[in-house]
PyMOL CGO cylinders between C-alpha atoms (Angstrom):
from pymol import cmd
from pymol.cgo import CYLINDER

trace = [
    CYLINDER, -51.48, 121.65, 153.84, -49.72, 118.45, 154.15, 0.3, 1, 1, 1, 1, 1, 1,
    CYLINDER, -49.72, 118.45, 154.15, -48.70, 117.49, 157.09, 0.3, 1, 1, 1, 1, 1, 1,
    CYLINDER, -48.70, 117.49, 157.09, -45.52, 114.64, 157.19, 0.3, 1, 1, 1, 1, 1, 1,
    CYLINDER, -45.52, 114.64, 157.19, -43.88, 113.05, 160.45, 0.3, 1, 1, 1, 1, 1, 1,
    CYLINDER, -43.88, 113.05, 160.45, -40.55, 112.34, 159.91, 0.3, 1, 1, 1, 1, 1, 1,
    CYLINDER, -40.55, 112.34, 159.91, -39.41, 109.64, 163.15, 0.3, 1, 1, 1, 1, 1, 1,
    CYLINDER, -39.41, 109.64, 163.15, -35.79, 110.40, 164.86, 0.3, 1, 1, 1, 1, 1, 1,
    CYLINDER, -35.79, 110.40, 164.86, -33.13, 108.68, 164.05, 0.3, 1, 1, 1, 1, 1, 1,
    CYLINDER, -33.13, 108.68, 164.05, -34.05, 108.05, 160.70, 0.3, 1, 1, 1, 1, 1, 1,
    CYLINDER, -34.05, 108.05, 160.70, -31.31, 109.34, 157.61, 0.3, 1, 1, 1, 1, 1, 1,
    CYLINDER, -31.31, 109.34, 157.61, -32.88, 111.49, 155.00, 0.3, 1, 1, 1, 1, 1, 1,
    CYLINDER, -32.88, 111.49, 155.00, -31.49, 112.17, 151.58, 0.3, 1, 1, 1, 1, 1, 1,
    CYLINDER, -31.49, 112.17, 151.58, -32.57, 116.28, 150.83, 0.3, 1, 1, 1, 1, 1, 1,
    CYLINDER, -32.57, 116.28, 150.83, -31.43, 118.81, 148.22, 0.3, 1, 1, 1, 1, 1, 1,
    CYLINDER, -31.43, 118.81, 148.22, -29.53, 122.11, 149.23, 0.3, 1, 1, 1, 1, 1, 1,
    CYLINDER, -29.53, 122.11, 149.23, -29.49, 124.09, 145.81, 0.3, 1, 1, 1, 1, 1, 1,
    CYLINDER, -29.49, 124.09, 145.81, -26.77, 121.61, 143.85, 0.3, 1, 1, 1, 1, 1, 1,
    CYLINDER, -26.77, 121.61, 143.85, -26.13, 119.80, 146.87, 0.3, 1, 1, 1, 1, 1, 1,
    CYLINDER, -26.13, 119.80, 146.87, -27.08, 116.45, 148.02, 0.3, 1, 1, 1, 1, 1, 1,
    CYLINDER, -27.08, 116.45, 148.02, -26.67, 116.20, 152.06, 0.3, 1, 1, 1, 1, 1, 1,
    CYLINDER, -26.67, 116.20, 152.06, -27.81, 113.44, 154.34, 0.3, 1, 1, 1, 1, 1, 1,
    CYLINDER, -27.81, 113.44, 154.34, -29.54, 114.63, 157.63, 0.3, 1, 1, 1, 1, 1, 1,
    CYLINDER, -29.54, 114.63, 157.63, -30.59, 112.80, 160.65, 0.3, 1, 1, 1, 1, 1, 1,
    CYLINDER, -30.59, 112.80, 160.65, -33.25, 113.73, 163.00, 0.3, 1, 1, 1, 1, 1, 1,
    CYLINDER, -33.25, 113.73, 163.00, -32.36, 113.63, 166.55, 0.3, 1, 1, 1, 1, 1, 1,
    CYLINDER, -32.36, 113.63, 166.55, -36.04, 113.98, 167.82, 0.3, 1, 1, 1, 1, 1, 1,
    CYLINDER, -36.04, 113.98, 167.82, -39.66, 113.40, 166.12, 0.3, 1, 1, 1, 1, 1, 1,
    CYLINDER, -39.66, 113.40, 166.12, -40.39, 116.48, 163.76, 0.3, 1, 1, 1, 1, 1, 1,
    CYLINDER, -40.39, 116.48, 163.76, -43.30, 117.64, 161.18, 0.3, 1, 1, 1, 1, 1, 1,
    CYLINDER, -43.30, 117.64, 161.18, -41.68, 118.99, 158.18, 0.3, 1, 1, 1, 1, 1, 1,
    CYLINDER, -41.68, 118.99, 158.18, -44.58, 121.46, 157.27, 0.3, 1, 1, 1, 1, 1, 1,
    CYLINDER, -44.58, 121.46, 157.27, -45.46, 125.40, 156.76, 0.3, 1, 1, 1, 1, 1, 1,
    CYLINDER, -45.46, 125.40, 156.76, -43.67, 126.44, 160.25, 0.3, 1, 1, 1, 1, 1, 1,
    CYLINDER, -43.67, 126.44, 160.25, -45.92, 129.36, 160.56, 0.3, 1, 1, 1, 1, 1, 1,
    CYLINDER, -45.92, 129.36, 160.56, -48.85, 127.45, 160.88, 0.3, 1, 1, 1, 1, 1, 1,
    CYLINDER, -48.85, 127.45, 160.88, -47.26, 124.43, 162.51, 0.3, 1, 1, 1, 1, 1, 1,
    CYLINDER, -47.26, 124.43, 162.51, -45.32, 125.35, 165.91, 0.3, 1, 1, 1, 1, 1, 1,
    CYLINDER, -45.32, 125.35, 165.91, -44.69, 121.88, 166.52, 0.3, 1, 1, 1, 1, 1, 1,
    CYLINDER, -44.69, 121.88, 166.52, -41.44, 122.68, 164.02, 0.3, 1, 1, 1, 1, 1, 1,
    CYLINDER, -41.44, 122.68, 164.02, -38.37, 121.94, 165.54, 0.3, 1, 1, 1, 1, 1, 1,
    CYLINDER, -38.37, 121.94, 165.54, -36.34, 125.15, 165.27, 0.3, 1, 1, 1, 1, 1, 1,
    CYLINDER, -36.34, 125.15, 165.27, -33.38, 123.81, 163.46, 0.3, 1, 1, 1, 1, 1, 1,
    CYLINDER, -33.38, 123.81, 163.46, -32.12, 119.92, 162.04, 0.3, 1, 1, 1, 1, 1, 1,
    CYLINDER, -32.12, 119.92, 162.04, -28.67, 119.47, 161.74, 0.3, 1, 1, 1, 1, 1, 1,
    CYLINDER, -28.67, 119.47, 161.74, -27.59, 118.50, 158.03, 0.3, 1, 1, 1, 1, 1, 1,
    CYLINDER, -27.59, 118.50, 158.03, -24.74, 115.83, 157.53, 0.3, 1, 1, 1, 1, 1, 1,
    CYLINDER, -24.74, 115.83, 157.53, -21.57, 117.59, 156.69, 0.3, 1, 1, 1, 1, 1, 1,
    CYLINDER, -21.57, 117.59, 156.69, -18.18, 115.75, 156.03, 0.3, 1, 1, 1, 1, 1, 1,
    CYLINDER, -18.18, 115.75, 156.03, -15.82, 118.17, 158.32, 0.3, 1, 1, 1, 1, 1, 1,
    CYLINDER, -15.82, 118.17, 158.32, -17.94, 121.24, 159.66, 0.3, 1, 1, 1, 1, 1, 1,
    CYLINDER, -17.94, 121.24, 159.66, -21.78, 121.84, 161.32, 0.3, 1, 1, 1, 1, 1, 1,
    CYLINDER, -21.78, 121.84, 161.32, -24.62, 122.60, 159.16, 0.3, 1, 1, 1, 1, 1, 1,
    CYLINDER, -24.62, 122.60, 159.16, -27.88, 123.63, 160.12, 0.3, 1, 1, 1, 1, 1, 1,
    CYLINDER, -27.88, 123.63, 160.12, -31.27, 124.62, 158.54, 0.3, 1, 1, 1, 1, 1, 1,
    CYLINDER, -31.27, 124.62, 158.54, -33.01, 127.05, 160.74, 0.3, 1, 1, 1, 1, 1, 1,
    CYLINDER, -33.01, 127.05, 160.74, -36.70, 127.50, 160.19, 0.3, 1, 1, 1, 1, 1, 1,
    CYLINDER, -36.70, 127.50, 160.19, -39.25, 130.09, 161.28, 0.3, 1, 1, 1, 1, 1, 1,
    CYLINDER, -39.25, 130.09, 161.28, -42.43, 131.79, 160.88, 0.3, 1, 1, 1, 1, 1, 1,
    CYLINDER, -42.43, 131.79, 160.88, -40.71, 134.56, 159.20, 0.3, 1, 1, 1, 1, 1, 1,
    CYLINDER, -40.71, 134.56, 159.20, -36.64, 135.02, 158.02, 0.3, 1, 1, 1, 1, 1, 1,
    CYLINDER, -36.64, 135.02, 158.02, -36.64, 137.14, 161.35, 0.3, 1, 1, 1, 1, 1, 1,
    CYLINDER, -36.64, 137.14, 161.35, -37.51, 133.89, 163.28, 0.3, 1, 1, 1, 1, 1, 1,
    CYLINDER, -37.51, 133.89, 163.28, -35.00, 131.94, 161.16, 0.3, 1, 1, 1, 1, 1, 1,
    CYLINDER, -35.00, 131.94, 161.16, -32.51, 134.26, 161.61, 0.3, 1, 1, 1, 1, 1, 1,
    CYLINDER, -32.51, 134.26, 161.61, -33.12, 134.02, 165.49, 0.3, 1, 1, 1, 1, 1, 1,
    CYLINDER, -33.12, 134.02, 165.49, -33.26, 130.41, 165.21, 0.3, 1, 1, 1, 1, 1, 1,
    CYLINDER, -33.26, 130.41, 165.21, -29.98, 130.37, 163.43, 0.3, 1, 1, 1, 1, 1, 1,
    CYLINDER, -29.98, 130.37, 163.43, -28.66, 132.05, 166.45, 0.3, 1, 1, 1, 1, 1, 1,
    CYLINDER, -28.66, 132.05, 166.45, -30.08, 129.46, 168.86, 0.3, 1, 1, 1, 1, 1, 1,
    CYLINDER, -30.08, 129.46, 168.86, -28.52, 126.86, 166.87, 0.3, 1, 1, 1, 1, 1, 1,
    CYLINDER, -28.52, 126.86, 166.87, -25.17, 128.22, 166.94, 0.3, 1, 1, 1, 1, 1, 1,
    CYLINDER, -25.17, 128.22, 166.94, -25.13, 128.35, 170.95, 0.3, 1, 1, 1, 1, 1, 1,
    CYLINDER, -25.13, 128.35, 170.95, -26.77, 125.20, 171.15, 0.3, 1, 1, 1, 1, 1, 1,
    CYLINDER, -26.77, 125.20, 171.15, -24.34, 123.25, 169.18, 0.3, 1, 1, 1, 1, 1, 1,
    CYLINDER, -24.34, 123.25, 169.18, -21.81, 124.74, 171.84, 0.3, 1, 1, 1, 1, 1, 1,
    CYLINDER, -21.81, 124.74, 171.84, -23.54, 124.45, 175.33, 0.3, 1, 1, 1, 1, 1, 1,
    CYLINDER, -23.54, 124.45, 175.33, -26.18, 122.47, 176.63, 0.3, 1, 1, 1, 1, 1, 1,
    CYLINDER, -26.18, 122.47, 176.63, -28.98, 124.98, 176.58, 0.3, 1, 1, 1, 1, 1, 1,
    CYLINDER, -28.98, 124.98, 176.58, -31.20, 123.37, 179.08, 0.3, 1, 1, 1, 1, 1, 1,
    CYLINDER, -31.20, 123.37, 179.08, -29.20, 124.67, 182.01, 0.3, 1, 1, 1, 1, 1, 1,
    CYLINDER, -29.20, 124.67, 182.01, -28.83, 128.15, 180.61, 0.3, 1, 1, 1, 1, 1, 1,
    CYLINDER, -28.83, 128.15, 180.61, -30.91, 130.88, 182.26, 0.3, 1, 1, 1, 1, 1, 1,
    CYLINDER, -30.91, 130.88, 182.26, -31.91, 134.15, 180.83, 0.3, 1, 1, 1, 1, 1, 1,
    CYLINDER, -31.91, 134.15, 180.83, -30.60, 137.17, 183.67, 0.3, 1, 1, 1, 1, 1, 1,
    CYLINDER, -30.60, 137.17, 183.67, -28.00, 138.64, 180.75, 0.3, 1, 1, 1, 1, 1, 1,
    CYLINDER, -28.00, 138.64, 180.75, -29.36, 140.88, 178.47, 0.3, 1, 1, 1, 1, 1, 1,
    CYLINDER, -29.36, 140.88, 178.47, -27.76, 142.05, 175.33, 0.3, 1, 1, 1, 1, 1, 1,
    CYLINDER, -27.76, 142.05, 175.33, -28.84, 144.04, 171.89, 0.3, 1, 1, 1, 1, 1, 1,
    CYLINDER, -28.84, 144.04, 171.89, -27.20, 143.73, 168.63, 0.3, 1, 1, 1, 1, 1, 1,
    CYLINDER, -27.20, 143.73, 168.63, -27.57, 145.91, 165.26, 0.3, 1, 1, 1, 1, 1, 1,
    CYLINDER, -27.57, 145.91, 165.26, -26.07, 144.71, 161.93, 0.3, 1, 1, 1, 1, 1, 1,
    CYLINDER, -26.07, 144.71, 161.93, -26.28, 145.35, 158.40, 0.3, 1, 1, 1, 1, 1, 1,
    CYLINDER, -26.28, 145.35, 158.40, -25.28, 144.00, 155.16, 0.3, 1, 1, 1, 1, 1, 1,
    CYLINDER, -25.28, 144.00, 155.16, -24.52, 144.31, 151.35, 0.3, 1, 1, 1, 1, 1, 1,
    CYLINDER, -24.52, 144.31, 151.35, -27.37, 141.52, 150.93, 0.3, 1, 1, 1, 1, 1, 1,
    CYLINDER, -27.37, 141.52, 150.93, -29.04, 138.93, 153.16, 0.3, 1, 1, 1, 1, 1, 1,
    CYLINDER, -29.04, 138.93, 153.16, -26.42, 136.57, 152.98, 0.3, 1, 1, 1, 1, 1, 1,
    CYLINDER, -26.42, 136.57, 152.98, -24.05, 138.81, 154.32, 0.3, 1, 1, 1, 1, 1, 1,
    CYLINDER, -24.05, 138.81, 154.32, -26.45, 140.46, 156.64, 0.3, 1, 1, 1, 1, 1, 1,
    CYLINDER, -26.45, 140.46, 156.64, -27.32, 136.59, 158.02, 0.3, 1, 1, 1, 1, 1, 1,
    CYLINDER, -27.32, 136.59, 158.02, -22.81, 136.13, 158.04, 0.3, 1, 1, 1, 1, 1, 1,
    CYLINDER, -22.81, 136.13, 158.04, -22.67, 139.55, 160.19, 0.3, 1, 1, 1, 1, 1, 1,
    CYLINDER, -22.67, 139.55, 160.19, -25.18, 138.48, 162.77, 0.3, 1, 1, 1, 1, 1, 1,
    CYLINDER, -25.18, 138.48, 162.77, -24.03, 134.93, 163.18, 0.3, 1, 1, 1, 1, 1, 1,
    CYLINDER, -24.03, 134.93, 163.18, -20.43, 136.65, 163.39, 0.3, 1, 1, 1, 1, 1, 1,
    CYLINDER, -20.43, 136.65, 163.39, -21.61, 138.85, 165.61, 0.3, 1, 1, 1, 1, 1, 1,
    CYLINDER, -21.61, 138.85, 165.61, -23.30, 135.89, 168.33, 0.3, 1, 1, 1, 1, 1, 1,
    CYLINDER, -23.30, 135.89, 168.33, -19.71, 134.50, 168.48, 0.3, 1, 1, 1, 1, 1, 1,
    CYLINDER, -19.71, 134.50, 168.48, -18.05, 136.96, 169.05, 0.3, 1, 1, 1, 1, 1, 1,
    CYLINDER, -18.05, 136.96, 169.05, -20.61, 137.85, 171.97, 0.3, 1, 1, 1, 1, 1, 1,
    CYLINDER, -20.61, 137.85, 171.97, -19.73, 134.10, 173.06, 0.3, 1, 1, 1, 1, 1, 1,
    CYLINDER, -19.73, 134.10, 173.06, -15.90, 133.72, 172.25, 0.3, 1, 1, 1, 1, 1, 1,
    CYLINDER, -15.90, 133.72, 172.25, -15.18, 137.36, 173.83, 0.3, 1, 1, 1, 1, 1, 1,
    CYLINDER, -15.18, 137.36, 173.83, -17.76, 137.88, 176.24, 0.3, 1, 1, 1, 1, 1, 1,
    CYLINDER, -17.76, 137.88, 176.24, -18.22, 134.74, 178.04, 0.3, 1, 1, 1, 1, 1, 1,
    CYLINDER, -18.22, 134.74, 178.04, -22.03, 134.97, 177.01, 0.3, 1, 1, 1, 1, 1, 1,
    CYLINDER, -22.03, 134.97, 177.01, -24.16, 132.06, 175.96, 0.3, 1, 1, 1, 1, 1, 1,
    CYLINDER, -24.16, 132.06, 175.96, -27.66, 133.40, 174.44, 0.3, 1, 1, 1, 1, 1, 1,
    CYLINDER, -27.66, 133.40, 174.44, -30.73, 131.11, 173.72, 0.3, 1, 1, 1, 1, 1, 1,
    CYLINDER, -30.73, 131.11, 173.72, -33.81, 133.63, 173.60, 0.3, 1, 1, 1, 1, 1, 1,
    CYLINDER, -33.81, 133.63, 173.60, -33.30, 135.75, 170.50, 0.3, 1, 1, 1, 1, 1, 1,
    CYLINDER, -33.30, 135.75, 170.50, -36.02, 138.60, 169.30, 0.3, 1, 1, 1, 1, 1, 1,
    CYLINDER, -36.02, 138.60, 169.30, -35.01, 139.48, 165.75, 0.3, 1, 1, 1, 1, 1, 1,
    CYLINDER, -35.01, 139.48, 165.75, -36.70, 142.36, 163.98, 0.3, 1, 1, 1, 1, 1, 1,
    CYLINDER, -36.70, 142.36, 163.98, -35.56, 143.59, 160.30, 0.3, 1, 1, 1, 1, 1, 1,
    CYLINDER, -35.56, 143.59, 160.30, -34.76, 147.51, 160.67, 0.3, 1, 1, 1, 1, 1, 1,
    CYLINDER, -34.76, 147.51, 160.67, -34.71, 147.86, 157.04, 0.3, 1, 1, 1, 1, 1, 1,
    CYLINDER, -34.71, 147.86, 157.04, -34.27, 145.74, 153.86, 0.3, 1, 1, 1, 1, 1, 1,
    CYLINDER, -34.27, 145.74, 153.86, -30.85, 144.84, 154.51, 0.3, 1, 1, 1, 1, 1, 1,
    CYLINDER, -30.85, 144.84, 154.51, -30.13, 145.43, 158.38, 0.3, 1, 1, 1, 1, 1, 1,
    CYLINDER, -30.13, 145.43, 158.38, -31.50, 144.33, 161.53, 0.3, 1, 1, 1, 1, 1, 1,
    CYLINDER, -31.50, 144.33, 161.53, -32.14, 144.47, 165.69, 0.3, 1, 1, 1, 1, 1, 1,
    CYLINDER, -32.14, 144.47, 165.69, -31.98, 141.15, 168.05, 0.3, 1, 1, 1, 1, 1, 1,
    CYLINDER, -31.98, 141.15, 168.05, -32.40, 141.82, 171.34, 0.3, 1, 1, 1, 1, 1, 1,
    CYLINDER, -32.40, 141.82, 171.34, -31.10, 138.25, 173.29, 0.3, 1, 1, 1, 1, 1, 1,
    CYLINDER, -31.10, 138.25, 173.29, -30.92, 136.95, 176.77, 0.3, 1, 1, 1, 1, 1, 1,
    CYLINDER, -30.92, 136.95, 176.77, -28.68, 134.30, 178.20, 0.3, 1, 1, 1, 1, 1, 1,
    CYLINDER, -28.68, 134.30, 178.20, -26.19, 134.02, 180.74, 0.3, 1, 1, 1, 1, 1, 1,
    CYLINDER, -26.19, 134.02, 180.74, -22.20, 133.79, 181.54, 0.3, 1, 1, 1, 1, 1, 1,
    CYLINDER, -22.20, 133.79, 181.54, -20.66, 130.87, 180.78, 0.3, 1, 1, 1, 1, 1, 1,
    CYLINDER, -20.66, 130.87, 180.78, -19.93, 128.86, 183.69, 0.3, 1, 1, 1, 1, 1, 1,
    CYLINDER, -19.93, 128.86, 183.69, -17.57, 126.18, 182.93, 0.3, 1, 1, 1, 1, 1, 1,
    CYLINDER, -17.57, 126.18, 182.93, -18.46, 124.54, 186.29, 0.3, 1, 1, 1, 1, 1, 1,
    CYLINDER, -18.46, 124.54, 186.29, -22.16, 124.33, 185.53, 0.3, 1, 1, 1, 1, 1, 1,
    CYLINDER, -22.16, 124.33, 185.53, -22.36, 124.06, 181.60, 0.3, 1, 1, 1, 1, 1, 1,
    CYLINDER, -22.36, 124.06, 181.60, -21.82, 120.93, 179.70, 0.3, 1, 1, 1, 1, 1, 1,
    CYLINDER, -21.82, 120.93, 179.70, -19.86, 122.20, 176.36, 0.3, 1, 1, 1, 1, 1, 1,
    CYLINDER, -19.86, 122.20, 176.36, -20.60, 120.24, 173.44, 0.3, 1, 1, 1, 1, 1, 1,
    CYLINDER, -20.60, 120.24, 173.44, -18.11, 121.73, 170.52, 0.3, 1, 1, 1, 1, 1, 1,
    CYLINDER, -18.11, 121.73, 170.52, -16.19, 124.64, 169.58, 0.3, 1, 1, 1, 1, 1, 1,
    CYLINDER, -16.19, 124.64, 169.58, -17.34, 126.55, 166.75, 0.3, 1, 1, 1, 1, 1, 1,
    CYLINDER, -17.34, 126.55, 166.75, -14.55, 128.97, 164.98, 0.3, 1, 1, 1, 1, 1, 1,
    CYLINDER, -14.55, 128.97, 164.98, -16.33, 130.26, 162.50, 0.3, 1, 1, 1, 1, 1, 1,
    CYLINDER, -16.33, 130.26, 162.50, -19.41, 131.31, 160.43, 0.3, 1, 1, 1, 1, 1, 1,
    CYLINDER, -19.41, 131.31, 160.43, -18.86, 130.82, 156.21, 0.3, 1, 1, 1, 1, 1, 1,
    CYLINDER, -18.86, 130.82, 156.21, -20.63, 131.53, 153.38, 0.3, 1, 1, 1, 1, 1, 1,
    CYLINDER, -20.63, 131.53, 153.38, -19.96, 128.38, 151.84, 0.3, 1, 1, 1, 1, 1, 1,
    CYLINDER, -19.96, 128.38, 151.84, -23.52, 126.39, 151.03, 0.3, 1, 1, 1, 1, 1, 1,
    CYLINDER, -23.52, 126.39, 151.03, -25.75, 129.36, 153.13, 0.3, 1, 1, 1, 1, 1, 1,
    CYLINDER, -25.75, 129.36, 153.13, -28.85, 129.59, 151.50, 0.3, 1, 1, 1, 1, 1, 1,
    CYLINDER, -28.85, 129.59, 151.50, -31.67, 131.97, 152.62, 0.3, 1, 1, 1, 1, 1, 1,
    CYLINDER, -31.67, 131.97, 152.62, -35.31, 130.82, 151.21, 0.3, 1, 1, 1, 1, 1, 1,
    CYLINDER, -35.31, 130.82, 151.21, -37.74, 133.69, 152.16, 0.3, 1, 1, 1, 1, 1, 1,
    CYLINDER, -37.74, 133.69, 152.16, -41.06, 131.48, 150.39, 0.3, 1, 1, 1, 1, 1, 1,
    CYLINDER, -41.06, 131.48, 150.39, -40.19, 128.47, 153.17, 0.3, 1, 1, 1, 1, 1, 1,
    CYLINDER, -40.19, 128.47, 153.17, -38.88, 130.26, 155.15, 0.3, 1, 1, 1, 1, 1, 1,
    CYLINDER, -38.88, 130.26, 155.15, -35.44, 128.60, 156.21, 0.3, 1, 1, 1, 1, 1, 1,
    CYLINDER, -35.44, 128.60, 156.21, -31.67, 129.55, 156.40, 0.3, 1, 1, 1, 1, 1, 1,
    CYLINDER, -31.67, 129.55, 156.40, -28.96, 126.95, 156.12, 0.3, 1, 1, 1, 1, 1, 1,
    CYLINDER, -28.96, 126.95, 156.12, -25.68, 127.39, 157.37, 0.3, 1, 1, 1, 1, 1, 1,
    CYLINDER, -25.68, 127.39, 157.37, -22.09, 125.95, 157.62, 0.3, 1, 1, 1, 1, 1, 1,
    CYLINDER, -22.09, 125.95, 157.62, -19.68, 126.89, 160.95, 0.3, 1, 1, 1, 1, 1, 1,
    CYLINDER, -19.68, 126.89, 160.95, -16.77, 125.87, 161.19, 0.3, 1, 1, 1, 1, 1, 1,
    CYLINDER, -16.77, 125.87, 161.19, -15.72, 123.61, 164.01, 0.3, 1, 1, 1, 1, 1, 1,
    CYLINDER, -15.72, 123.61, 164.01, -12.34, 123.16, 165.57, 0.3, 1, 1, 1, 1, 1, 1,
    CYLINDER, -12.34, 123.16, 165.57, -11.35, 119.58, 165.34, 0.3, 1, 1, 1, 1, 1, 1,
    CYLINDER, -11.35, 119.58, 165.34, -11.45, 117.33, 168.83, 0.3, 1, 1, 1, 1, 1, 1,
    CYLINDER, -11.45, 117.33, 168.83, -7.86, 117.29, 170.62, 0.3, 1, 1, 1, 1, 1, 1,
    CYLINDER, -7.86, 117.29, 170.62, -6.50, 113.83, 170.19, 0.3, 1, 1, 1, 1, 1, 1,
    CYLINDER, -6.50, 113.83, 170.19, -5.77, 111.95, 173.66, 0.3, 1, 1, 1, 1, 1, 1,
    CYLINDER, -5.77, 111.95, 173.66, -2.70, 110.45, 173.78, 0.3, 1, 1, 1, 1, 1, 1,
    CYLINDER, -2.70, 110.45, 173.78, -3.44, 107.42, 176.16, 0.3, 1, 1, 1, 1, 1, 1,
    CYLINDER, -3.44, 107.42, 176.16, -0.31, 105.90, 178.05, 0.3, 1, 1, 1, 1, 1, 1,
]
cmd.load_cgo(trace, "trace")
């Protein structure tokens, strides 16, 4: 197996299905089989015109799902300041793998928005062909202590890809545009 080092801040063009996308690597990473190289990033940001696209990696699809959830929370809040004192259990089903990923990430978004819980550790287990259970840990959002990065409005099916061979998942999140500030 060849291991290729990609330096930080260099833009790369890669193909996702029928679309070509530019990615910018925020920190050095290694492209190789993530199951054999734990130094691989959990996810990368893929350049997209208006929304937030991530490609999450893992040793298997369960880990990819967990890393996609990590990406959702990591792009919302700086997770370095988040503890793990609170826990929750999530169970989801889908009509296919894309629907299962959509349902799982939508449930994560509900937990963030509805319950104010920011999660950072995910133990995902497939309980059937199209169902999963996830034990997750994090803590309640405290705006005085936690740095907010962006607001994700929704998970989308657009350009969603699940690749069991790599393994990886690609997800596009719909983000709220930042409010313009009027300076007088």
